[in-house]
C-alpha positions, -999 to 999 in steps of 0.1 A, spaced: -2 -2 2 24 21 10 51 20 -22 14 22 -48 14 57 -25 48 60 -25 49 60 -59 22 79 -80 38 113 -54 75 105 -69 59 106 -104 43 138 -91 76 151 -77 90 145 -110 71 170 -129 65 193 -106 106 194 -102 108 193 -142 86 224 -142 107 243 -112 142 239 -134 122 246 -165 105 283 -158 99 279 -120 73 290 -98 50 318 -90 53 335 -52 19 325 -50 18 290 -60 40 287 -35 26 301 -11 -5 280 -18 19 244 -15 24 265 18 -15 268 29 -19 231 14 12 219 38 5 234 65 -37 215 63 -17 183 58 5 185 93 -16 187 115 -40 158 98 -13 134 93 -27 113 119 -58 112 116 -94 119 88 -93 159 88 -118 174 57 -93 201 48 -69 178 44 -83 155 17 -102 184 -4 -68 187 -15 -62 150 -29 -76 134 -56 -85 102 -43 -98 90 -80 -66 98 -96 -47 78 -74 -76 53 -75 -67 51 -119 -32 50 -111 -31 26 -88 -59 4 -105 -75 -3 -71 -112 -16 -79 -137 -2 -56 -142 -34 -34 -106 -24 -24 -110 12 -23 -133 8 2 -117 -19 25 -89 3 20 -100 36 22 -94 51 55 -57 43 55 -49 48 20 -58 88 23 -44 88 61 -14 73 38 -19 99 15 -19 127 32 16 121 45 26 122 9 18 153 2 27 166 31 64 149 23 56 154 -14 52 188 -5 85 202 17 106 184 -10 90 204 -37 96 244 -14 134 230 -8 140 225 -46 118 259 -51 140 277 -25 175 258 -31 168 278 -67 170 312 -51 210 307 -43 240 288 -49 255 263 -23 291 258 -22 290 237 5 285 204 -20 290 194 -52 258 197 -76 245 163 -83 247 166 -123 286 172 -118 297 148 -88 327 132 -105 331 148 -132 366 170 -138 365 205 -151 393 213 -171 419 239 -157 412 277 -167 441 291 -180 442 326 -171 
């Protein structure tokens, strides 16, 4: 069950990060994500109507190929896992957005690790 939820949100996270890298996200979108994060942060341990309003269980069900019977049997647990996954996904999106606002010199960028740049001549 957790792997289905993780896979669903991981694929969506990839799309968000790609958009961030290509065009960024407007400040209003980042603010909306922060508001959604607050709703999920309080609801991850139980049912919360506000948190569930941000989720799309039908899209998840279609992606996971769940039948009505499977959803009925596992719906509450899956919604709880979806809230946790969305909360953590939003944290990752916001972290990626914040990293675009500056430069880190404490570690080598992922795409360049192991690559040896030619020495510059002055």
